C-alpha positions as CSV (number, residue, x, y, z in Angstrom):
1,X,90.8,120.0,137.0
2,X,88.1,117.3,136.9
3,X,87.5,118.1,133.1
4,X,91.2,117.7,132.4
5,X,91.3,114.4,134.3
6,X,88.4,113.1,132.2
7,X,90.0,114.4,129.0
8,X,93.2,112.6,129.9
9,X,91.4,109.3,130.6
10,X,89.6,109.6,127.3
11,X,92.9,109.9,125.5
12,X,94.2,106.7,127.2
13,X,91.0,105.0,126.2
14,X,91.4,106.0,122.7
15,X,95.0,104.8,122.4
16,X,94.2,101.4,123.8
17,X,91.1,101.0,121.7
18,X,92.9,101.8,118.5
19,X,94.8,98.7,117.6
20,X,97.1,100.4,115.2
21,X,98.1,103.0,117.7
22,X,98.7,100.4,120.3
23,X,100.8,98.2,117.8
24,X,103.0,101.3,117.1
25,X,103.4,102.3,120.6
26,X,104.3,98.8,122.0
27,X,104.8,96.5,118.9
28,X,107.4,98.6,117.0
29,X,109.9,99.0,119.9
30,X,109.8,95.3,120.5
31,X,110.3,94.4,116.9
32,X,113.1,96.9,116.4
33,X,114.9,95.6,119.6
34,X,114.7,92.1,118.5
35,X,115.8,93.0,115.0
36,X,118.7,95.2,116.0
37,X,119.6,92.7,118.8
38,X,119.8,89.6,116.6
39,X,120.8,91.2,113.2
40,X,123.6,93.7,114.2
41,X,126.5,91.2,114.9
42,X,130.1,91.6,114.0
43,X,131.1,88.0,114.6
44,X,131.1,85.6,111.6
45,X,130.3,82.0,112.1
46,X,131.4,79.2,109.7
47,X,133.6,80.8,107.2
48,X,133.7,78.9,103.9
49,X,137.3,78.1,103.6
50,X,139.3,76.9,100.5
51,X,142.6,75.4,100.9
52,X,145.3,75.7,98.1
53,X,148.1,73.6,99.5
54,X,151.1,73.5,97.2
55,X,153.3,71.9,99.9
56,X,151.1,69.0,101.3
57,X,153.5,68.5,104.3
58,X,152.8,68.0,108.1
59,X,153.0,71.7,109.0
60,X,150.4,72.8,106.4
61,X,148.1,70.0,107.6
62,X,148.6,71.1,111.1
63,X,147.8,74.8,110.3
64,X,144.6,73.6,108.4
65,X,143.5,71.4,111.5
66,X,144.2,74.4,113.7
67,X,141.8,76.7,111.6
68,X,139.0,74.0,111.4
69,X,139.3,73.3,115.2
70,X,139.0,77.0,116.1
71,X,135.2,76.7,115.3
72,X,135.1,79.6,112.8
73,X,136.2,77.9,109.6
74,X,134.6,75.2,107.5
75,X,136.8,73.7,104.7
76,X,134.3,73.5,101.7
77,X,136.7,73.1,98.9
78,X,140.2,72.0,98.0
79,X,141.8,74.4,95.4
80,X,144.5,73.5,92.9
81,X,145.0,76.7,90.7
82,X,144.9,80.6,91.0
83,X,142.1,80.7,88.4
84,X,140.1,78.1,90.6
85,X,140.4,80.5,93.5
86,X,138.9,83.4,91.3
87,X,136.2,81.3,90.1
88,X,135.2,80.0,93.5
89,X,135.0,83.6,94.9
90,X,132.9,84.6,91.9
91,X,130.5,81.8,92.4
92,X,130.4,82.3,96.2
93,X,131.4,78.9,97.4
94,X,134.2,80.2,99.5
95,X,134.6,83.4,101.6
96,X,138.4,83.0,102.2
97,X,141.1,81.0,100.6
98,X,144.4,80.0,102.3
99,X,147.3,79.5,100.0
100,X,150.5,77.7,101.2
101,X,153.6,78.2,99.2
102,X,155.6,75.3,97.8
103,X,158.1,73.7,100.2
104,X,156.3,75.3,103.2
105,X,157.7,73.2,105.8
106,X,161.2,73.1,104.4
107,X,161.4,76.9,104.2
108,X,160.1,77.1,107.7
109,X,162.8,74.8,109.1
110,X,165.6,76.5,106.9
111,X,164.7,80.1,107.5
112,X,162.5,80.0,110.4
113,X,159.8,81.8,108.5
114,X,157.1,81.1,105.9
115,X,154.1,83.0,104.8
116,X,150.5,81.9,104.5
117,X,148.5,84.0,102.0
118,X,145.1,84.8,103.2
119,X,142.6,85.9,100.4
120,X,139.2,87.2,101.3
121,X,136.3,88.7,99.4
122,X,136.9,92.3,99.4
123,X,133.5,93.2,97.9
124,X,132.4,93.4,101.7
125,X,135.3,95.1,103.4
126,X,133.8,94.7,106.9
127,X,133.5,91.0,106.7
128,X,137.0,90.7,105.0
129,X,138.5,92.5,107.8
130,X,136.7,90.3,110.5
131,X,137.7,86.9,108.7
132,X,141.4,88.2,108.3
133,X,141.5,88.9,112.0
134,X,140.2,85.5,112.9
135,X,142.8,83.9,110.6
136,X,145.6,86.0,112.0
137,X,144.6,85.2,115.5
138,X,144.6,81.4,114.8
139,X,148.0,81.6,113.0
140,X,149.3,83.5,116.0
141,X,148.1,80.9,118.4
142,X,149.8,78.3,116.2
143,X,153.1,80.2,116.1
144,X,153.1,80.6,120.0
145,X,152.5,76.9,120.5
146,X,155.1,75.8,118.0
147,X,157.6,78.2,119.5
148,X,157.1,76.5,122.9
149,X,157.5,73.2,121.4
150,X,160.7,74.1,119.6
151,X,162.7,74.5,122.6
152,X,163.0,78.3,122.5
153,X,163.3,78.5,118.8
154,X,161.1,80.9,116.8
155,X,158.6,79.6,114.3
156,X,157.5,82.5,112.1
157,X,154.2,81.7,110.2
158,X,152.9,85.1,109.0
159,X,149.5,85.8,107.4
160,X,149.8,87.9,104.2
161,X,146.3,89.4,103.5
162,X,145.0,89.9,99.9
163,X,141.4,91.3,99.4
164,X,140.0,90.0,96.1
165,X,138.0,92.6,94.1
166,X,138.8,95.4,96.6
167,X,142.5,95.5,97.4
168,X,142.3,98.9,99.0
169,X,139.2,97.9,101.0
170,X,137.5,101.0,100.0
171,X,134.2,101.2,102.0
172,X,132.3,102.8,99.0
173,X,132.5,99.5,97.3
174,X,130.3,98.1,100.0
175,X,127.9,101.1,100.3
176,X,127.3,101.8,96.5
177,X,125.5,98.5,95.7
178,X,123.6,98.6,99.0
179,X,122.4,102.2,98.3
180,X,121.3,101.2,94.9
181,X,119.2,98.4,96.5
182,X,117.8,100.7,99.2
183,X,116.9,103.7,97.1
184,X,115.2,101.7,94.3
185,X,113.3,99.5,96.9
186,X,112.1,102.4,99.0
187,X,111.4,104.9,96.0
188,X,109.6,102.4,93.8
189,X,107.5,100.6,96.5
190,X,106.7,103.9,98.4
191,X,105.6,106.0,95.3
192,X,103.6,103.1,93.8
193,X,101.8,102.3,97.0
194,X,100.9,106.0,97.5
195,X,99.9,106.4,93.9
196,X,97.1,104.0,94.0
197,X,95.8,104.8,97.4
198,X,95.7,108.5,96.5
199,X,93.2,107.5,93.9
200,X,91.1,106.0,96.5
201,X,91.2,108.8,98.9
202,X,90.4,111.5,96.3
203,X,87.7,109.6,94.9
204,X,89.1,109.4,91.3
205,X,89.3,105.6,91.6
206,X,85.6,105.7,90.7
207,X,86.2,107.1,87.4
208,X,88.9,104.3,86.7
209,X,86.4,101.6,87.9
210,X,83.7,102.6,85.7
211,X,85.9,103.1,82.7
212,X,86.6,100.4,80.1
213,X,90.1,99.8,81.6
214,X,90.6,96.3,83.2
215,X,92.5,96.0,86.5
216,X,95.6,94.7,84.8
217,X,95.5,97.8,82.5
218,X,95.1,100.2,85.5
219,X,98.0,98.5,87.2
220,X,100.2,98.5,84.3
221,X,99.4,102.3,83.7
222,X,100.4,103.1,87.3
223,X,103.6,101.1,87.2
224,X,105.2,102.0,83.8
225,X,106.0,105.9,84.6
226,X,107.7,104.9,87.9
227,X,109.5,102.0,86.1
228,X,111.0,104.3,83.6
229,X,111.8,107.1,86.3
230,X,113.4,104.4,88.5
231,X,115.5,103.3,85.6
232,X,116.8,106.9,85.2
233,X,117.8,106.6,88.9
234,X,119.8,103.5,88.2
235,X,121.7,105.1,85.4
236,X,122.4,108.2,87.5
237,X,123.6,106.1,90.5
238,X,125.9,103.9,88.4
239,X,127.4,106.9,86.6
240,X,128.1,108.8,89.8
241,X,129.5,105.6,91.4
242,X,132.0,105.3,88.5
243,X,132.8,108.9,87.8
244,X,132.8,110.4,91.5
245,X,133.5,107.4,93.7
246,X,135.6,105.3,91.3
247,X,133.5,102.2,91.7
248,X,134.2,99.8,88.7
249,X,131.7,97.8,86.8
250,X,133.8,94.8,85.9
251,X,130.9,92.8,84.3
252,X,128.5,93.6,81.6
253,X,126.9,96.9,82.0
254,X,123.9,95.7,79.9
255,X,123.3,92.8,82.2
256,X,123.5,95.2,85.2
257,X,120.8,97.4,83.7
258,X,118.6,94.4,82.9
259,X,118.9,92.9,86.4
260,X,118.2,96.5,87.8
261,X,115.0,96.6,85.6
262,X,113.9,93.3,87.1
263,X,114.6,94.5,90.7
264,X,112.7,97.7,89.9
265,X,109.8,95.6,88.8
266,X,109.9,93.6,91.7
267,X,109.9,96.7,94.0
268,X,107.0,98.2,92.0
269,X,105.0,95.0,92.4
270,X,105.6,95.1,96.0
271,X,104.2,98.7,96.2
272,X,101.2,97.8,94.2
273,X,100.4,94.9,96.6
274,X,100.7,97.2,99.5
275,X,98.3,99.7,97.9
276,X,95.9,96.9,97.2
277,X,95.6,96.1,101.0
278,X,95.4,99.6,102.2
279,X,92.9,102.3,101.8
280,X,94.9,105.5,102.7
281,X,98.1,107.1,101.8
282,X,99.3,107.4,105.5
283,X,98.9,103.6,106.1
284,X,100.6,102.7,102.7
285,X,103.5,105.1,103.7
286,X,103.7,103.6,107.1
287,X,103.8,100.2,105.9
288,X,106.4,101.0,103.0
289,X,108.7,102.8,105.4
290,X,108.5,100.7,108.4
291,X,108.0,97.4,106.8
292,X,110.9,97.9,104.1
293,X,113.4,100.3,105.4
294,X,114.7,98.2,108.5
295,X,114.5,94.9,106.8
296,X,116.3,96.1,103.7
297,X,119.1,97.6,105.8
298,X,119.4,94.9,108.5
299,X,118.5,91.6,106.7
300,X,119.7,92.2,103.0
301,X,123.4,91.8,103.8
302,X,123.8,95.6,103.0
303,X,125.8,96.2,106.2
304,X,125.7,93.1,108.5
305,X,126.4,89.5,107.1
306,X,123.3,87.4,107.0
307,X,125.3,84.2,107.5
308,X,125.9,85.2,111.3
309,X,122.3,85.8,112.1
310,X,120.0,83.3,113.8
311,X,118.2,80.9,111.6
312,X,114.9,82.5,111.9
313,X,116.3,85.7,110.6
314,X,118.1,84.0,107.8
315,X,114.9,82.4,106.8
316,X,113.2,85.7,106.8
317,X,116.0,87.4,104.8
318,X,115.1,85.0,101.9
319,X,111.8,87.1,101.5
320,X,113.8,90.4,101.1
321,X,114.2,91.2,97.5
322,X,117.2,93.5,98.2
323,X,119.1,90.5,99.4
324,X,119.1,88.8,95.9
325,X,119.6,92.1,94.3
326,X,122.7,92.8,96.4
327,X,124.3,89.5,95.4
328,X,123.6,90.3,91.8
329,X,125.0,93.9,91.8
330,X,128.1,93.0,93.8
331,X,128.7,90.1,91.5
332,X,128.4,92.1,88.3
333,X,130.1,95.4,89.3
334,X,132.9,94.1,91.5
335,X,133.5,90.5,90.6
336,X,132.7,90.7,86.9
337,X,130.4,87.6,87.0
338,X,128.2,86.6,84.1
339,X,124.5,85.5,84.1
340,X,125.5,81.8,84.5
341,X,126.5,82.6,88.1
342,X,123.5,84.7,89.1
343,X,120.7,83.0,87.3
344,X,119.3,81.6,90.5
345,X,119.0,85.0,92.3
346,X,117.4,86.4,89.0
347,X,114.9,83.6,89.1
348,X,114.0,84.3,92.5
349,X,113.4,88.0,91.8
350,X,111.3,87.0,88.8
351,X,109.1,84.6,91.0
352,X,108.6,87.2,93.5
353,X,107.5,89.7,91.0
354,X,105.0,87.4,89.4
355,X,103.6,86.4,92.7
356,X,103.2,90.0,93.9
357,X,101.6,91.0,90.6
358,X,99.1,88.0,90.7
359,X,98.2,88.7,94.3
360,X,97.7,92.5,93.6
361,X,95.4,91.7,90.7
362,X,93.4,89.4,92.8
363,X,93.0,91.9,95.6
364,X,92.4,94.8,93.2
365,X,88.7,95.1,93.4
366,X,86.8,96.0,90.2
367,X,84.1,97.7,92.1
368,X,84.2,100.0,95.2
369,X,83.8,98.3,98.5
């Protein structure tokens, strides 16, 4: 029994002496709790609202003021045509548009009923449902208040929802672009990081280091096969999304492929950087899975809207490549946007790629440590 007690104490000492083990035991649960607690939110704050008022009467102004005073909506643009609404959604300057029909107050007084068209971005069905629910709630409150003031009369202001780019609110429209980002990020970064650390563990890195190859050539040689194989994954996913799930590609297929190649290169560069700062496959795999899986799911906007997260998490999300790729893919596939609308996101991915490659080359030692 005394030997067993000594063995047990030795195991405790070993755990607390090993910083990596202690970090996994105590750090990971804390980080996951904070991430899930702050990132998983269903409420939406500061909905970017566009108003297309074809009536310009007292009632439409009252309803607009009611929406703004609710605390959920922020009027960011005055709209004048239907084409302008579509353009604003494609650019992303609004997340909801309110359309008042001509003669709104006159019809309301004459028939006791008038419709308010509520247009949301259906490329993210979860957010669309929440925003539509907020709007319907505000209109319902306005209707109840107006009915009381009308001495028993009934004022019928009804919300007529319309989901741009996804009228049927198919959830597959949300998940396919997100899964593309998740699969490409994990596969590309994970396999590349393991590839170079495997050379270190097996000792074959010595042969590469004494060869005539320069660090840049070694890195490019490791990247190119995974670049081509990951591109095959992109083609497969897009084909399955279209043929099996009916997800459209309303924009340029060539642009989608080029943007996917850029994102794959970013993910591969991240994998190379991970391998350059680790010495074993186990550590590289742990960093790739733990450091990329949760942030890609939680902080990229794949499922949960980034806009509703606290400011620190919103700032961190800007460092997640999948966030920018998701904006690009949803824009091309679901909204039919052109490069002129997504050049900023493309530039961010390009800068991330160049930074990671430069850091990897700098960390890549030309001699064994």
